[in-house]
N, C-alpha and C positions, 0 to 999 in steps of 0.2 A: 259591863261586858260579859257578865255571867250568862245572860239570856242569849246573847249572840253565840257564845261558845257552845251552849246546849243545843241551839239550832244547828250549828255547824257539825256537831257530833252526830246528831240525828241524821243529817244529810249524808254524812259519810257512811252511816249504817245502811241507809236506803240504797246508796250507790253499790255497796257490797252485795246487797240482796239482788239488785238488778243484774249484776254480773252473773250471779248464780242462775237466776231465772232465764237470762239470755242464753247461757250455756246449755241449760236443760232444753230450751226451745230448739236449739240447733241439733242437739242429740235426738230429740223426738222427731224432728224433721227428717233426719237421716234414716232413722228406723222406719218412719212412715213410708218413705220412698222405697226402701227395701221390701217391706212387707206388702206394699201395694203391688209391686212387680210379681211377687209370689202368688198373691191372691188373683191377680189378673191372668197370670199364666195358667192357673188351675181351673179357672172359671169355665172356659170353653169345653173342657173334658167333662166337667160335672154336668153342665147343661146337656151335652150330647148324649151321655150315657143315660141320663134321666129321660130324655126324649125317646131314646131307643126302647127303654123298658116300657114307657107309656104306649108306644106304638104297638109293640108286641102284645101287651096286655089288652089293648083295645081291639086288636085284630083277632086274638084268640078268644076273647070274651070269657065266659064262665068255664071254658075248657081247662083253664089253668087253675089248679088248686095248690097254691104254695103257702106254707105256714106264715110267711111274712105278709101275705095278702089277706089272710083270714082275720076277722075281727074277733079278738078274744073277749069273752064276757064271763063274769062270775068269779074271777080271781080276787076282786076287791083291792087290787094293788096297781099303782101306776108309778112309773119311774120318772123323776124330774131331774134333768141334767142341766146345771147352771154354770155358765162360763163367765167368771169374773176375772179381775186382775190381781196380780200379786202386790202391786205397788199403787200408791195413791197419786195425788197431784195431777189428776186427769179430769177435773171438773165434776160434772154430774154423771159421768160414765157408769159407775157402779150403782149409784142411787136409782137410776132408771131401770137398770137390770133387776135389781132386787125388788122393786115395785112390781115388775112384770112377773117375777117368780112368785111373789106373794099372791098375786091375782090367780095364777095357775094353781097354787096350793089350795086356795079357797074354793076354786072350781072343782078340784078333786074331792074336797070335803063335802061339797054340795051333792056330788054324785056318789057319796058313800064309798070313796076309794081311799085307801091308805097310801100316803105318798112316801116312796123310797127316794131319799134325797142324795144326789151325787153332786158335789160342788168342786169346781176348778177355781183356784186362786185364793190367796189368804184373805182378801177383803170379804168374799162371800162366806168363807169359813167362820171368820170372826163375827159376821153379822148373824148367821143362823145359830152360832153358839151362844151369842147374847140373847137371842129369842128362845133358847133352850129347846131347839128343834133337833131331833136326832139326825145326824149325818151318817148315812150308810157308808159312803166312801168319799174321801177328799183327795185332791190332786194339787200338789204345789210345785212339782219338779218338771212340768212339761216345758217350761221356759218360754222365751219370746218367739222362738222359731221351731215349734214342734214339727217333726217329720211325719210322713204318712205311716211309717212303721211304729211311731209312738201312739198314733190315734187308732190304728186298725184294731189292736187288742181290745180297746174300749167298745168299739162297734161290734166286735165278735161276741163279747159278753152280753151286750144288749140283744143281739140276734139269738143267742142261745137261750136266754131267759124268756124271750117272747115266743120262740118256737116251742119251748117246753111248757107254754101256757102258765108261766109263773107270774106274769104281769099282763095287764090289759093294754097298756100303751107306754110309749117312750116319748116324752116331750123334752125339747131342747130350748133353753132360754139363752140367747146370745144377742150381740149387737150387730145388726145388719149395716154394712157400710153402703151409704148412698153417695156421699161426696165428702170432701175434706171438711166442710162446714156442717154436715148433717149425718148423724148416725141414729138408727132407730133400734130400740130394745124390742126384740121380737121373740115370740114363743111359737115354735113350729113342731109339728108332729113327725117324728122320725119313723116310728112304727105304730100301727101297721102302715105299710106303704099304700098310699091312697090311689085307688084305681081312677083313671081319667073318666070324667063323665061322658057318656055316649052322646054324640051330637047328631041330630037329624040332618041329612043332606038337603040342601036347598034344591028346589025343582030345576033351577037353571044351572046348577053346579055340575061339573064334569064328574063322571063316575069315578069312585075311588079305586085306586090301584090295589090289586090283590097280589100278595107276595107268597112265594113258596119258601118255607123255612127248612133248613137242614143244618143241624139236628132239629127236632120238633120244638115248638114254642115252649112246652113245659120244661124240656131239658135246657133250653137257652135261659129261661127265667131262673132256673135253679142255679145257674152260674152268675147271671147278671144282677139279680136282686141283692144278694149279699154284698157284691162289689159296689153297687149303687149306694147302699146304706153307708158303707165305709167312706166312699168318696164324698158323700153329702156331709157327713159328720166332719170330715177333714176340712171341707170348704167352710163350714160354720166356724171352725177354729181360725181359719185364715181371715175371715171377715172380722172376727172378734179382735184379732191382733191388729189389723189395720185400723179398726175403729178406736181401739185404745190409744194407739200412737197418734192418730188424728186428734182425739180429744185432749191428750196431754200437750200436743203442739199448740192447740188453740188456747188451752188454759195458761200455758207458760207465756204465750204472746200477750195475753190479756194482763198477766201479772207484770210483765216487762213494761207494757204501756202504762199501767197504773204507777209503777215505780218512776217512770219518766215524768209523769204529771206531778207526783209528789216531790221529786227533786226540784222541779221548776217552782213549785209553791214554796218549798223550804228556802230556795235561793232568794226569792223575793222577800220572805220574812227576815232572812239573815241580812240582806242589804238594808232593809228598813231599820232593823235593830242596830246595825253598825253605824248607819247614818245618824241615828238618834244619839248614840254614844259619842260620836265625834262632835256633834253639835253641843252636847252637854260639856264636853271637855273644853271646847272653844269658849263657851260662856264662862266657865270657871277661870280660864286664862284672862279673858277680858275683864272679868270682875276683879281679879287679883291685881291687874295692872292699874285699874281705876282706883283701887284702894290705896295702892302705893303712891300714886300721883296725888 
């Protein structure tokens, strides 16, 4: 009976673990739905303000000379901003992010640029500390629902450093949310702001509409460009939070399903062990009766 008892004890342990993973799955699902609503609500504004800046930049052409549009060269420094999570149990979410960050780090080294590393989340901080890479700034208190007021100062610091020509570029590594089952670790260039490529009109296309701007395009861009950088960085945070919740939800569901399978397997083993024990006890009883007779 010792074997059956050991199997039953292990089955109870797995059942307790299943309760924990199931609860974490429900919590992650709730957080995912909340964060998805926030990210979906902010996405149209981000897309529209970016589209507006691109239209004005394309219409005005080289007439606009803004510090955030200029390409800095010669500083030999690049800022790498990595958004990871504070907690684990989210599958390969952080691993794919850190691989992408390492790839960008090596690209900066190949271009003879010194990388100034800014890391969000305890997982990323622990990883780069293990690699003995200097972290210029670390952030662990932004929480699961950072507001725009929390993110704006970070963007303002990036804008100030780039406008003062202290850095050549600002790259952001985050996880882009595609769907509940797909998230992509992505590295995007936040600064300098990329001018849209000029497209040659097709012969059959209608003539483009000319706009009159008031105030002038240069003044408009002076207000819109910093706002666009702040909004885009905030959207990266929103996508990262949604992706983390989705990854944790999927990971906990997989753990719960694995626990279910293990409970079934242990139940079969327990039944076989118990049946064997009962058979042995019956044989002992029959053998004893025959010996007495």
